[in-house]
C-alpha positions in Angstrom: 33.3 -0.4 -38.3 30.5 1.7 -36.8 27.7 0.3 -34.6 24.2 0.4 -36.0 22.1 3.4 -34.8 19.8 2.4 -32.0 16.2 3.6 -32.6 14.8 5.4 -29.7 11.1 5.3 -28.8 9.0 8.3 -29.9 7.4 10.6 -27.4 4.0 9.1 -28.1 5.4 5.6 -27.4 6.7 6.7 -24.1 3.4 8.5 -23.2 1.5 5.3 -24.1 3.7 3.1 -22.0 3.3 5.4 -19.0 -0.4 5.7 -19.4 -0.9 1.9 -19.7 1.6 0.7 -17.1 0.1 -1.1 -14.1 1.9 -1.6 -10.9 0.7 -4.0 -8.3 -0.8 -2.4 -5.2 1.5 -2.4 -2.3 0.1 -2.7 1.2 1.8 -2.4 4.6 1.1 -3.4 8.2 3.1 -2.2 11.1 2.8 -3.2 14.7 4.7 -1.5 17.5 4.5 -1.3 21.3 4.3 2.2 22.8 5.6 3.3 26.2 2.4 2.1 27.9 2.7 -1.4 26.4 -0.2 -0.9 24.0 0.1 -2.2 20.5 0.1 0.6 17.9 -1.4 -0.6 14.6 -0.7 1.0 11.2 -2.4 -0.3 8.2 -1.8 1.0 4.7 -3.7 -0.6 1.8 -3.2 0.6 -1.8 -5.8 -0.1 -4.5 -6.8 1.8 -7.6 -10.4 1.8 -6.1 -10.5 3.9 -2.9 -13.6 2.1 -1.6 -11.9 -1.3 -1.9 -8.8 0.0 -0.2 -10.8 1.5 2.7 -12.8 -1.7 3.1 -9.7 -3.9 3.2 -7.9 -1.6 5.6 -10.9 -1.4 7.9 -11.4 -5.2 8.0 -7.7 -5.8 8.6 -7.5 -3.1 11.3 -10.6 -4.6 13.1 -8.9 -8.1 13.1 -5.7 -6.7 14.5 -7.5 -4.6 17.0 -9.4 -7.6 18.3 -6.1 -9.6 18.6 -4.3 -6.7 20.3 -6.8 -4.9 22.5 -5.7 -1.9 24.6 -4.6 -2.8 28.1 -6.5 0.1 29.6 -9.8 -1.4 28.5 -10.6 1.4 26.0 -13.1 0.4 23.3 -12.0 0.6 19.7 
């Protein structure tokens, strides 16, 4: 008894699936202390619209910078 043949997707089916797939944006925030004891902030925001990503990253960075100011009194 032979197994039924499995139908494979066509090239156009694969291309359409790749073109229309949507992945959720991934964002990342990292906080670390350097040798001087200052908090180093890294903010990565991913969004299909670069302006939205930049605005979100800027706002988040400003909030974190206010919470973790530099110890040497330097302005942001």
